[in-house]
N, C-alpha and C positions, 0 to 999 in steps of 0.2 A: 421551400420546395415549390416549385411550380403544379398549379392545379391542370388536370386535365380538362377539355374544352366542354365534357358532358357532367361533370361533378356541379352540385347543387351547393347552395350557402350553408345548407345543413350537414352538409356530408358527401358521401360516396353516391355516384347515380346507381351503381350496383345495390342491391336489396340487400345481398350478403357483405358487403362493406371490401370486396376482395380485388379492388381494381388495384393497378400497379402503384398509385400513390401511396396507399396504405401499405402495400408489401415493401414498398421501399422504407417509409416510416419504421416499420415493424423491424427491416433490416438495419438499419443504422440504430435503432432502440440497442440492436444486440451488438453493433459495433461499440456503442457505448458503454456497455456493460464489459467488454472485453477489454478495451481502454482502461477501464476503471479497475479492474483486475490486475491489469500491465502495472498501472501506477503504482499500485497496491505491492507488488510482487517489489518493483524497485526499491521501494520504500525501504520494506521488510528488507532487503538485501544489504541496504546502504545503514540501516539501522545494527546489523548485526556486525557487519565491517567496523563501523565508527567504535560500537561497545568492544568487540573483538582487540582493535588496536589501543584503545583505553587499558582494556585490560593487560596486554602484553607488555605495555608500559608501566603499567604497576608492578607487575612481575620482575621485570629488569629494574626496577626501584627498587624495589625489596629485595633483591637479590645482592644489588649494591648498598644495601643498609640506608639509602633515603626513606625511610618509613614514614614519614609525613608527606614525601611526594608520593608515594603508592599508595597510601590511603586517601589521597585527593584521585589518584588515577581509578584506583577502583569504585570510591563513589562515582567519578564522571561514569564510568562505564555502565554502570548501574542507571543512574538517571537517563544517559541515551535512552536505554530501554524503557523506561517506567513513563519517561516525559514525550516519546517520542508521537508522531503522528499516526500510528497504528499500534492498537492497544496489544499487547503482549499475548493478552487471552485470547486474541481472535486468530491466533497464528502459531502454529506447533513449533515452528523453528526458532520463532523469539522466546516463545514459551522456555523452551531446551536451554538456548543463551543465558536468559534470566536464571534458569536454576542452575547453571555452571558458572554464573559469576559469585 
């Protein structure tokens, strides 16, 4: 970011620190938080979709009598949730998906 001309080395020229430079920094901080939340939502949705896909494959394998394959699929569904980039306890949707598995 470019400092405005009256800004000193120690910070904002305004005694309140309410110059446009600081307002912009605050808004980019808020935008960063929104971006992190959006990224987390995308990760959660991907984890749920991956776990659901593995679970459904396990159901198909079980119904077809492929018990070893079904077990591996169910294990993989749980692993997707337990080892994913988002803690299952931090998101209600992940917790519900885990409880369902």
